[in-house]
N, C-alpha and C positions, 0 to 999 in steps of 0.2 A: 807599812812598806819597809820600815827599818828592820822589823822582825824578819821579814822574808829575805832581806839582804844579809842579815846575820846568819840565817839558816844556809843560804847559798854560800856564803864565805866559809862557814864551818864545814860543809860538805866538800867544798873544793880543797880545803886544807887536809881534811881526813883522807881524801882520795889520793893526794900527793904523798901522804906519809906511810901508807900501807900498800901491799900488793892489791891489785884490782879485784881478784876473787874474794879477798877478805872484805874489801870495801863494799862490794855489792851484796855480800851475805849479811854483814852487820847493818849496813845502811838500809837494806830492804826490810830487815826485821824491825829496825827502829821506825822506819816509815810506816809500817803496818801498825805498830803499837802506838806511836805518837802521831796523831792525825795531821798536825800542821806541816809535817815533812812530806812533800808531794813526791810520788814515785817518778814522775817525769824528771825531777831534779836529780834524784839518785842515779837512775839509769842513764839519763842524758849526760851527766857529768862523767860517768864511767865510759860512755861511748867516746866522749871527747878525749879523755886520757888514753883510751885505747889507740886512737888515731895518733896522738902525740908520741906514744911509745912504739909506733911503727907496727902495730898489730894489724892483721888482715881482718876483713869483715866476717870471716868464719869464726873468729875469736868472740864475736858478739853473741853467738849461740851458746858458747861455753859460759859467758858471763850471765846470760839469762838463765841458763841451767842451774848455776850455783846460786845466783841471787834469789831465785824463787823458792829455794829451800828455806831461806831465812824469812821470806815473806809468808810462805805457807805456815811456818812455825808461829809467826805472829798472829795469823788468822786463826790458827788452832787455839791459841791463848784466849782470844775473844769468844770462840765457840765454847770453850770450857766455861768461861764466865757466864755466857748466856744459859748454858745448861744448869749452872748453879743458881743463877738469878731466877730461873723458873721455879725452883724449890723455895728460895729464900724470900724473893721480892714479889713475884707474880702471885703466889698463893694467897698472901694476905690481901692484896688488891682485889683479886677475884672474889674473895670471901666478902669484902665490903661491897663490891658491886653486885653481889648476888649471883655470881657466875661460878659454876662448878669447875673443879680442876679437870674433870673429864671433858668439859667443853673446849678447853685449850688443847687437850690431847686430840680431840676430834678434828680440830682445825689442822693440826699437824698431819693427821692421817689423810685429810682431804688434799693437802698440798704436797704431801710426801708419799712415798711408797713405790713409785715408778722410777727406778734408778736412772734410766736413760733420759726420761723427761726432766727429772729434777736436776740431774747433772748438766743437761743441755742449758736449762734456764740459768743455773748458777754460772756456767761457763760464759754465757753471753753477758751476764751482769759484771763478771770480773773482766771481761774483754773490753767493755765500753768504759772509757775514762771518766765520764761525769758521775758514775754511780759510786757512792761512798762505800768503803769496804767494811769499816767497823760495824755499823748498824746491821749490815747483811750477815756478818759472821755471828753477831750476838743473836739475831733472829733465828738463824739456822740452829744455834744451840738451844734456844728456847723451845722450838718446835721439834727438836731432836731429829734433825736430818741425819741420815746414815753418814757416819763420820768418814767412811772410806770414799763415798761419793763426794762429800764436802771437800776433802783434801785433794782428790784427783781433779775435780772441776776447778777448784781454786788455783791449783798449780798450773794447769794448762791454760786457763783464761789469762792469768797474769803473765805467763811465759810469752805468749804471742803479743800481748800489749807491751810488755817491756822490751821486746825485740824492736818494736817501732821506736820507742824512746831511745834505745841504744843507737839505732841507726841515725836518728835525728841529731843526737849528740856527736856521732861519728862524722856526720855530714857537715855540721857547722854549729858552733855554740850560740851564734847570734839568734838563730831561729828557736833555740831551746828556751831562752829567757822569756819570750812572749808566750810560748806554748804552755809551760807549766803554770804560769800566773793566770792565764785564761781558764785552764782546766780547774784550778783551785777556786776561781770565781764562780764557775758553773756549779762546782761541788757544793758551795755554800747554799745555793738555792735548792739543790737536790736534797741536801740534809734537812732543810726546812720542810720540803715535801714529805720526806720519810717521817719526820716528827708529827706532822699533821695527820698522816695516814695511821700512825700508831694511836694517837689520841682519838681519832675518829673510830678506830676499832673498839677501844674501851668504852666510848660513848654509846656505840651500837650495842655492846654487851649490856651496858647499864640500862638502856631503854627496852631491852628485850628479855632480860632475865631478872629474877628475884626482886630486889628493891626497886629497880628501875621500872619493872612492869607494874608494880603496885603504885609507883609514882605516876605513871601514865594513866592508870585507871582512876586515881584520885583527881588528876587534872581533867580528864574527860568528864567525870562526874560533876566536878565543880563548874566546868564550862556549860554543861547541859542545864544545870540548876540556874546558873546566871542567865542563860538565854531565856529560860522559861520565866524568870522574874522580870526581865526586861520586856519580854513579850506580853506579860500580864499587865505591866504598867501601862503599855500602849492600849 
């Protein structure tokens, strides 16, 4: 709780020290790169300061426009990491699990390739607050989603979501405090779900490819032998 108050205090001071366009650009970039900083706090704070400075609600569109360049840049950073992880980290793991590198590429081809469908799915993920952004960006890099589709869908989804946050901050800071903390609480459980899904995927590969398949065969053979022995004793 003290950590969240510290982040909130830091963002408020930063917003008061620099012009709002700079705050939303830098704050959105940091929010995307540093997960504990919630986007509702950055944009909500910007909306509140816009009201204090006498800006009209049209100005919120400008802030969302500027801020999401920073956020998209941060997402691109994790996309790049995911792309490199696929070569550095995933390949050794798939070799140990008995999975071919082409198997990973085939998964990417199954889920990717149709730009409108892929972009729409990513747009919805970016639009919905509970979905974590970093794992999605890394996953898109690993499966090599078309980078143009990734950047456009990321920008548009975050743009409309941040407009809501900006308006909430513009309408009243009191409602913002409870909102971003609730969203952050939900994101924690979504992150756990994403981690379980990734682990389950690797377990699936292990059990259906290479060493995992041989392991299953040995297990079945042992089970049949044990059953016959027990049946024979009876």
